[in-house]
C-alpha positions in Angstrom: 44.7 75.5 -202.5 43.7 79.0 -201.9 43.2 80.4 -198.4 39.7 81.5 -197.3 41.0 84.9 -196.4 42.1 85.6 -200.0 38.9 84.7 -201.6 37.3 88.0 -201.6 40.3 90.0 -202.3 41.1 87.7 -205.2 37.6 87.9 -206.7 37.6 91.9 -206.5 41.3 92.0 -207.8 40.2 89.9 -210.6 37.3 92.2 -211.8 39.3 95.4 -211.3 42.6 94.1 -212.7 40.6 92.1 -215.7 38.7 95.5 -216.3 41.9 97.4 -216.5 43.5 94.9 -218.9 40.4 95.0 -221.3 40.0 98.8 -221.3 43.5 99.1 -222.1 43.3 97.3 -225.2 40.5 99.8 -226.6 41.9 103.2 -225.1 45.8 103.0 -225.1 48.5 102.4 -227.7 49.6 98.9 -228.3 52.8 98.7 -226.5 51.3 100.6 -223.6 48.1 98.5 -223.6 50.5 95.3 -223.7 52.6 96.5 -220.8 49.3 97.1 -218.9 48.1 93.7 -219.5 51.2 92.2 -218.3 51.6 94.2 -215.2 47.9 93.3 -214.3 48.7 89.6 -214.6 51.7 90.0 -212.7 49.9 91.5 -209.7 47.2 89.0 -209.9 49.7 86.1 -209.8 51.4 87.8 -206.7 48.2 88.0 -205.1 47.6 84.2 -205.9 51.0 83.2 -204.6 50.5 85.2 -201.2 47.3 83.4 -200.4 48.3 80.0 -201.4 47.6 77.6 -198.5 49.8 74.2 -199.2 48.6 71.1 -197.2 51.3 70.2 -194.7 51.3 67.8 -191.9 54.0 67.6 -189.1 56.6 64.7 -189.6 55.9 63.5 -185.8 53.3 64.3 -183.1 55.5 65.0 -180.3 54.6 67.0 -177.1 58.5 67.8 -176.7 58.8 69.3 -179.9 57.9 72.9 -180.9 57.3 73.2 -184.5 57.9 76.4 -186.5 54.6 78.2 -186.7 55.0 80.1 -189.9 57.2 80.3 -193.1 59.9 82.9 -192.9 63.3 83.7 -191.6 64.6 83.8 -188.1 65.4 87.3 -186.9 65.5 86.9 -183.1 66.7 84.4 -180.6 67.1 85.9 -177.2 66.0 86.0 -173.8 63.4 88.5 -173.1 60.9 89.9 -170.6 57.5 88.8 -171.4 55.3 91.4 -169.6 51.7 90.5 -171.0 51.2 87.0 -169.6 54.4 85.3 -167.8 55.4 88.6 -166.6 59.2 86.9 -166.3 62.1 86.1 -168.8 61.3 83.7 -171.5 63.6 82.5 -174.5 61.9 84.3 -177.5 62.2 83.3 -181.2 60.9 85.7 -184.0 60.2 84.7 -187.5 59.7 87.4 -190.0 57.2 86.7 -192.8 58.1 88.6 -196.2 55.1 89.2 -198.6 56.4 86.3 -200.7 56.0 83.6 -197.9 53.1 81.6 -197.0 51.0 83.5 -194.4 49.2 80.6 -192.8 50.1 80.3 -189.1 50.1 76.8 -187.7 50.0 75.4 -184.1 53.5 74.3 -183.1 52.3 72.8 -180.0 49.3 70.9 -179.0 47.1 71.9 -175.9 44.6 74.0 -174.4 44.4 77.6 -175.0 44.9 79.2 -171.7 45.0 82.8 -172.7 44.0 84.8 -175.9 43.9 88.5 -176.4 43.8 90.8 -179.5 45.4 94.2 -179.2 44.9 97.0 -181.8 47.9 99.2 -182.4 50.7 100.9 -184.7 52.1 99.6 -187.8 55.8 99.8 -187.3 58.0 97.7 -189.7 57.9 94.0 -188.4 61.7 93.9 -187.3 61.3 97.3 -185.5 62.3 96.4 -181.6 59.1 98.0 -180.2 56.8 96.2 -182.9 56.2 93.3 -180.2 54.6 95.6 -177.7 53.2 98.6 -179.9 52.0 97.1 -183.2 48.6 95.4 -183.8 48.9 92.1 -182.4 47.3 88.8 -181.1 48.6 86.6 -178.2 47.6 83.0 -177.6 49.1 81.0 -174.8 49.0 77.2 -175.3 49.2 74.6 -172.4 49.8 70.9 -172.7 49.9 70.1 -169.0 53.6 70.0 -168.7 54.6 73.3 -170.3 52.9 76.7 -171.6 54.2 78.6 -174.8 53.1 82.0 -175.9 52.4 82.7 -179.7 52.4 86.4 -180.8 51.2 87.3 -184.1 52.2 90.9 -185.2 51.3 93.1 -187.9 53.9 94.9 -190.0 54.0 98.0 -192.0 52.0 96.6 -194.7 50.1 93.8 -192.7 46.7 95.5 -191.8 44.8 92.4 -190.8 45.4 89.7 -188.4 43.1 86.7 -188.1 43.3 84.2 -185.0 41.0 81.2 -185.2 41.1 80.4 -181.4 39.2 81.2 -178.3 40.3 80.4 -174.5 39.7 76.7 -173.4 39.8 75.4 -176.8 42.0 72.4 -177.5 44.6 72.8 -180.4 46.0 69.9 -182.3 49.8 70.2 -183.0 49.9 71.3 -186.8 46.5 72.7 -187.3 46.1 76.1 -188.5 45.4 78.7 -185.7 45.5 82.0 -187.8 46.7 84.2 -190.8 48.2 87.8 -191.2 47.8 89.4 -194.4 50.8 91.0 -196.3 54.0 91.0 -194.4 54.3 90.2 -190.7 56.1 88.5 -187.8 55.3 85.8 -185.4 57.0 85.6 -181.9 57.3 82.4 -180.0 58.1 82.7 -176.1 59.5 79.4 -174.7 60.8 78.0 -171.3 64.3 79.3 -170.6 65.8 75.7 -170.7 64.3 74.9 -174.1 66.7 73.5 -176.7 66.8 75.8 -179.7 67.0 73.8 -183.1 67.3 77.0 -185.2 69.6 79.9 -185.8 69.3 83.7 -186.7 69.1 83.8 -190.4 67.6 80.3 -191.1 64.8 80.0 -193.5 62.1 77.9 -192.0 58.6 76.5 -193.0 55.7 75.9 -190.7 54.9 72.2 -189.9 58.0 71.0 -191.5 60.9 72.5 -189.2 61.3 72.0 -185.4 61.9 75.3 -183.7 62.9 73.9 -180.4 62.7 71.0 -178.0 61.2 71.1 -174.5 62.9 69.8 -171.6 61.3 67.1 -169.6 
């Protein structure tokens, strides 16, 4: 399945790349035209795989489990001061999404949206320490009545469009889609300090399939 965020880009790129491929046949020598057509096909296939949206259901609905919100690699697990909403130390886990990953963001934890804010900003590389506070980003806090977690979508050097499909007061179901980030990015999750982490740095994880952490109580 192709994600809705990619339909316009894929339509335009099909016209442009298809046009280049056809024109190369008439105006360039045989080998150069063939290489150009292959390059156009490869680029379009890369766009297709980037905007893929596989259907995934979580293995088990459980208020104590926090599922992985995005495909990618775990790059940060540490205690950090969360200054936007909690204004205290929290357990931060960050997932880096390369351009080859699925870029759908999924709700790791069901509950009510208590806070949502979009922040315009810079486009530092997603693993830069200041990207969490200076890059374009979107912050969502979900409360299930027993605990709150904060999700932060962060744009990277190539990611120039964050989409967040929530509003304050909305009820989110564990596992449903809540956002999308175009072309390479990062998602930070801020958990209670006593959460039991189920991943380690360097792990490759998948949204709705892997458990990020288990909450106490």
